[in-house]
Structures are given as C-alpha cells and as structure tokens.
C-alpha positions in Angstrom: -64.3 63.0 22.0 -64.3 59.7 20.3 -65.6 57.0 22.6 -64.8 53.4 21.9 -66.5 50.6 23.8 -63.9 47.9 24.1 -64.6 44.5 25.5 -61.8 41.9 25.6 -63.4 38.4 25.9 -61.1 35.7 27.3 -62.3 32.5 25.7 -62.6 30.0 28.5 -62.5 26.7 26.8 -65.3 24.8 28.4 -68.5 23.1 27.8 -70.9 25.8 26.3 -74.3 25.4 24.8 -73.8 21.6 24.7 -71.0 21.9 22.1 -68.0 20.6 24.0 -67.4 18.8 27.3 -65.7 20.8 30.0 -62.2 19.4 29.5 -62.1 19.3 25.7 -60.6 22.6 24.8 -58.3 23.0 27.8 -55.8 21.6 25.3 -55.9 22.0 21.5 -55.8 19.0 19.2 -53.2 20.2 16.7 -53.5 17.2 14.4 -57.3 17.6 13.9 -58.4 18.7 10.5 -61.9 20.2 10.4 -63.6 18.9 7.3 -64.8 21.4 4.7 -68.2 21.1 3.1 -69.2 21.6 -0.6 -67.1 24.1 -2.4 -69.1 27.1 -3.6 -66.3 29.4 -4.8 -62.6 29.1 -5.4 -60.2 31.6 -6.9 -56.4 31.3 -7.3 -54.7 34.6 -6.5 -51.3 36.1 -6.4 -52.3 38.3 -3.5 -55.9 38.5 -2.2 -55.1 41.6 -0.1 -57.8 44.2 -1.0 -59.9 41.8 -3.0 -63.7 42.3 -2.6 -65.8 39.1 -2.9 -69.6 39.6 -3.2 -71.8 36.7 -2.2 -73.6 36.9 -5.6 -70.3 35.5 -7.1 -70.7 32.1 -5.2 -72.7 29.1 -6.3 -76.2 28.4 -4.9 -76.2 27.1 -1.4 -77.8 23.8 -0.7 -81.2 23.9 1.0 -80.8 23.4 4.8 -77.3 24.7 5.0 -77.0 27.6 7.5 -73.2 28.1 7.7 -70.4 29.2 5.4 -66.6 28.8 5.6 -64.1 31.3 4.2 -60.6 30.1 3.5 -57.5 32.1 2.7 -53.7 32.3 3.3 -51.5 35.0 4.8 -47.8 35.4 4.5 -45.8 37.7 6.8 -43.1 37.9 9.4 -45.5 38.1 12.3 -42.8 39.2 14.7 -42.7 42.5 12.8 -46.4 43.2 13.1 -46.5 46.1 15.5 -50.2 46.7 15.2 -53.1 44.2 14.5 -53.3 43.1 10.8 -56.8 43.1 9.3 -57.5 39.7 7.7 -61.1 40.0 6.5 -64.1 42.3 6.9 -67.7 41.5 6.7 -69.8 44.3 5.2 -73.0 45.1 3.3 -71.5 48.1 1.5 -67.9 49.4 1.9 -65.0 48.5 4.1 -65.5 51.6 6.2 -69.1 50.4 6.8 -68.0 46.9 7.9 -69.8 45.4 10.9 -67.3 42.7 11.7 -63.5 42.5 11.2 -61.0 39.7 11.9 -57.5 40.7 12.9 -54.2 38.9 13.5 -53.2 40.2 16.9 -50.2 39.2 18.9 -50.1 35.5 18.0 -53.9 35.0 18.0 -57.1 36.5 16.5 -59.2 39.5 17.6 -62.8 39.8 16.2 -64.1 43.3 16.2 -67.9 43.8 16.2 -69.2 47.2 15.3 -72.3 48.3 17.3 -73.7 49.1 13.8 -72.2 49.2 10.4 -69.8 52.1 10.0 -70.1 53.3 13.6 -66.9 54.0 15.7 -68.3 52.1 18.6 -67.2 48.5 18.8 -66.4 45.5 20.9 -63.2 43.5 20.6 -63.3 39.7 21.3 -59.7 38.7 21.8 -59.0 35.0 21.7 -57.1 33.8 24.8 -55.5 30.8 23.1 -52.6 31.1 20.6 -53.6 30.6 16.9 -50.2 31.4 15.3 -46.6 30.6 16.1 -44.6 33.9 16.1 -40.9 33.8 15.1 -38.5 35.9 13.1 -39.3 34.4 9.7 -41.7 34.9 6.9 -44.3 32.2 7.2 -47.4 31.3 5.2 -50.5 30.4 7.3 -53.8 29.0 6.1 -56.9 30.3 7.8 -60.4 28.7 7.9 -63.3 30.7 9.4 -66.5 28.7 9.8 -69.4 31.2 10.5 -73.1 31.3 11.1 -75.3 34.1 12.5 -74.3 33.0 16.1 -71.1 31.0 16.0 -67.5 30.9 14.7 -65.1 28.0 14.5 -61.6 29.1 13.6 -58.8 26.9 12.4 -55.3 28.0 11.4 -52.5 25.9 9.8 -48.7 26.4 9.8 -47.8 25.4 6.2 -44.1 24.7 7.2 -45.2 21.5 9.0 -47.1 18.4 7.8 -48.3 17.1 11.2 -49.6 18.7 14.4 -49.7 22.0 12.6 -53.3 23.3 13.3 -54.8 25.5 16.0 -58.5 25.8 16.8 -60.9 28.1 18.7 -64.6 28.5 19.0 -66.3 31.9 19.4 -69.9 31.9 20.6 -70.9 35.0 18.6 -71.6 35.1 14.9 -72.0 37.7 12.2 -75.5 38.6 13.3 -76.0 41.3 16.0 -79.4 40.6 17.4 -81.8 42.2 17.9 -80.6 45.1 15.8 -79.1 43.4 12.7 -79.4 40.0 11.0 -76.7 39.7 8.3 -76.4 35.9 7.8 -79.5 35.7 5.6 -77.8 38.1 3.1 -74.9 35.7 2.9 -77.0 32.6 2.6 -79.3 34.3 0.0 -76.2 35.4 -2.0 -77.1 39.0 -1.8 -74.9 41.4 -3.9 -74.8 43.6 -0.8 -73.1 40.9 1.3 -69.4 41.2 0.9 -66.1 40.0 2.2 -63.1 42.3 1.9 -59.7 40.7 2.4 -56.6 42.2 3.8 -55.3 45.4 5.4 -55.0 48.7 3.6 -52.3 49.9 6.0 -50.4 46.9 7.4 -47.5 47.5 9.9 -45.4 44.9 8.1 -45.1 43.4 4.6 -48.2 41.3 4.3 -49.6 39.3 1.4 -52.5 36.8 1.0 -51.3 34.3 -1.7 -52.5 31.0 -3.1 -56.3 31.0 -3.2 -59.5 32.1 -1.5 -62.5 29.8 -1.1 -66.1 29.6 0.2 -67.7 26.4 1.5 -71.1 25.5 3.0 -71.9 23.6 6.1 -74.8 22.8 8.5 -74.2 24.0 12.1 -75.9 21.0 13.7 -73.6 18.6 11.7 -70.5 20.6 12.5 -71.4 20.7 16.2 -72.0 16.9 16.2 -68.7 16.2 14.3 -66.6 18.4 16.6 -68.2 16.9 19.7 -67.6 13.3 18.5 -64.3 13.7 16.7 -62.5 16.7 18.2 -63.5 15.7 21.7 -62.5 12.0 21.2 -59.5 11.0 23.3 -58.9 14.6 24.3 
C-alpha cells in the first residue's frame, strides 16, 4: 500500500523569528514590489514548460549572498484547473527524483517537500492566503520565488492590472531538509547537479509559461530587514 504523509500547513500570518510584527501579514500589501537583486540568468522563452535549468548555467554568485530568486510566468484559465498545476521542481538529478515541488492549487500555492529525493513520502505545505485571482479567463501571472535553505518569500503579479496587483506570502521552510539533506549549497556553488525543472508534464488545463525565466541573488538578512521596514510600514 502506498503511504503518503500529508501535512497541510495553514500559514498564520504573524510575527515569526523576528521577521514581521504580529499584525503585518493579517492583510496583504498588494501594491508592494519586492526588489530583485543582481540578475544572474535571463532567458526569453516562448514556453518554459518542461525547460530544465542547471545552476551551472547561471553567473557566479556574489560572495556573502545566501539566497536566490527564480522568476517566471504562467498563462492559463485557472478556473479550469481541476488538479494542482506543477510550476517548478527543485532536484539534483531528474524530475522524478525532485525533493521540492511548487504547485498552483485552488487559488494559492502548495509546496510539496519529499522526505528524500524520489521517495513517495511527502509533506504538503498549503498556503492559507490567496495568491491568484481565479476567474473564467485566460490570464498571465508573474511569479517570484525567493528561496534560501530555510525560508521562502513568494510574490505573484496579475499582469492585467498596473496597481495593487501583487500577492505575497512567507513560508518558514526552505529547500534544505535538515538534518538529512542540505541542497542550498549546491545552488549557491552552481553545481551541475542542482536543477530547476519548469512546468507540468500532465496539466489538467492548457498551461504555458511564456515571456522569460530569470535567476537573481539576494542576502537573507537584507531581505528580512527590507520586508520588516518597508512591507510592514503603515500596514
């Protein structure tokens, strides 16, 4: 019998690890734009769905930087998505051996962490807050995933609008799975084994990833300070 360990984490938007004050994330700040760091990779694409990006393809990372941001677009009629759509997989070999997957799921994002690469045992971290507006139209969304070994900051943008068109969420896990596995160093050291695989091989609706994909660097302590000072301000 296949046994799946499933854990749905409701993200209670509160002060955690000194990052945000208790009332900050009780309401999103839809006009806030999280600044991107130095660009390390950019590729224009017709459809990034099924593209494999090895970290050996990106530029050298500045000394002291401990985080990376992956940016991409998705176009779909999300109201027709009857099952979660895989957006990106983190792996050190093949997609089937991924250790972390991001999904669009019912208007928000689910992060699936495998107990170990390739195992059928996993935990699902399902964000409580909406990250997408779902209506009966084909819409292009921009997605930014800031990641370290122990933290994610996720920002989405509705490209139909020019103001108040962004949604945000923190997730207090990262791509590492201590004490068993530490994957972030492979990304920071630009290992050829560290890969991102974009898209879904079997989507439940027409699904493309147009425009471009990008990788940027950042320092966690600086992002934390910026979010605390700017995202929290007047919120």
